[in-house]
N, C-alpha and C positions, 0 to 999 in steps of 0.2 A: 349383370345383363350381358348377353352375348352380342358382339358387334355384328353388323351386317356382313362384313367380309368373312368373319368366322362362321356365321350361319350359312353363308353360301358354300363355304368349304365343306361343312357337314353335309349339305345337300348333295354335293358332288360325290362325297364318300359313300353316302347312302345309296345313290344310284349305282355305284360300282358294286357295293355289297349285294344289292338286289340282283344285279346281272350275274354275279358269281353264283348266288343261290339258285337262280333259274337255270343256269347252264349245268349245274351239278344235279338238278332234279329235286332239290330239297324244297323248292318253292314252286308250286304249280297253281295256286289259288290267287286270283286277282283280289278277292276279298281279304285274304290274309296279308297280301302285299300292302294293301291300303291300310290295314290295321298296324302293320309295322311302320309304315311311313308316318302315320298319325301319332306314333309314340316313339320319338327319336331315341335311339339307344344311348346317346351321349348324356341324356337327362337322367339315366339310371345307373351311372358308374361314378366312382369317386373322381373329383376334378383332376387329379393327377393322371388319370387314365383316359380322359375324354378324347385325346388325340388318337387313341387306339380303339375307340368305341365301334368303328365300322370295319374292323378286321374280323374275319370269320373265325374267331377264336374265343374260348372262354376267358374271362378276366377276373382277377382276384378281388374279393370283397373282404370285409373284416371277418374275424373268427374262422379263418381258413375255409370260407365259403366262396362260391363263384357265381357270376352271372353267366349263364350257359351260352355256348356258341350259337350265334344267330341261326345257322342252318338247322341245328338241332331243335331250337325253339320253334322254327317254322315247321319242321317235320312233325313234332309232337302236337302242335296246334292243328295241323291238317288232319292227322290221324284221329284226333279227338272229335272232329266234326261237330263243333258246337252250333247251337241254334239260338235264335233270338228268344229272350225271355227265360233261358234256363238258369238253374242254380248249380253252381260249380264249387267244389272243394279243391283247393290247392294245398298240397303238403310241401312246404319249403318256399317261403316268400322271396328269399333272396333280396334283390334290390327293388322288386315290384314290377319289373319289365314284363314278365310273362302274364302277370295279373292285368296289367294295362292293356295288353294285346287282346286278352280274352274279354276284358270289359267292353272294348270297342265292338267285339263280335256279338255279344249277347244283348246289347242295347239296354232294355229296362230290366234285364235279369240281375242276379246277385252272385257275387263271388266271396267266399270265405277263405282266407289264406292264413295258414298257421306256420309259425316259425318258433324254434326253441331259443333263439338268441335275441335278447332285448335290443341289442344294437341294430340288428337287421330289421326288426319290427319297426323301430323308430326311423331307420333309413328308408324303408319301403313306404311307410306312411308319408314321409316328407316328399318323396319323389312323386307319389300318386297325387298328393294334394297340389303339388306344383303344376301338374298338368290338368288339374281340375277333374280327376277321376273320382266319381262319387259312389259308385256301386260296388266297391271293394272294401271289405272289412278285414283288416290285418290283425291277427290275434296272436298273443304270446302263449305258447303251449307245446305239448307233445303231439306232433302231427301224426305219429303212428297210431294214436288213439282216435284220430278223426275228430268229428264234432257232432256228437250224437244228438244234441238238442236242436240242431238245424237240419238233420237228416230227414228224408232221403235226398241225395244229390243226383242230378241228371248226368253229371260228368265229374270225374275225380282225376286229377293229375298229380303225380308224385314226381318231384323234381330232384330226388336224391336216390342213390342206389340202395335197394333192399334185397336181402337174400331171398325173401319171398314177400308177397304183398301182405301187409298186416291184416289179419282177419277182420278187425273192426271196420276197415275201409270197404271191404266187400259187403259187409252187413249194412253199411250206410249208403250203398249205391242203389238207386232206384231200379225197378224192373225195366229191362231193356236199356239200362244205362251203360255208359262206357267208362272204363278206367284205363289209364295209360301209366306205365312205370318202367324204369330201368331195373331189371331184375338179374341177380346173379352176383358172382364174385368180381373177377377182373379179367377181361372187360365184361360189361353187362349187355344183355339183350333188351332192346326196347320192345315191350310187349303191350298189346292192346287187348283188353278183356271186355267181354259183354256179359251182363247178367241176364239170364233167360229163365224161363219157367223150368227148364231142365238143368239149371245150375250155371256156374261160371264157365264161359267158353272163351278160349284163346282164339282171336281172329286175325292177329297179325304178330309176327315175331321177326325183328330185325336185329341181328347181332352186331357187335363192334362199337359199342358206346362206352364212355367213361364218365361217371358222375361221382361227386363226393358222396360219402355214405349217409344213409338215413339213420339218425340216432333216435333212441327212445325205447319205450317198453317193448315194442314189437319190431324194433330196428336193431342196428348194430349197437352194442353196449359201449358206454363210455369206459375208456381204459383208466 
């Protein structure tokens, strides 16, 4: 249990992080600000890193994975433009923080989050359960294949770098749906795609991001 003094300290750090993200332009939505505040980042990092949870930096998890930089999480969430009641696929569960933020935003909607590392699946489930998040299903598997049995998805978010978006993910995106992913070698561009009757259209492209690689059949190959 976190002491009252410790909890107050986290609130102060959260306020400072929110200020930094607003000043940098990475956080512009009051709705997303509230979602971040309702899902404190220190609840989604290893205990040894909790004092660093409100620095605007990525933090290491197990299996050489990371919890993304808060400003990047905010940017991706804003670009994805999620709505109440939607069904979302997340490729790369990490610690569950991104899922928790999306869960708050979609209300009675559903999130399916896939990760290839059993340790991370267990960690994410534990963190989500701890905060009472009930509409996220964390699944062990190859995220580059998507989850065809639950398709189509209104939104798809890929939280690891891919050379190109895995074809199954575009196939599983609903018409007029949005997909966001870091694409390219190093560094990557954060690209937002939309599925239209004329095909897949790129509607946003922001360079200069760095993510861990997406592994799997349609991702980077294991060495």
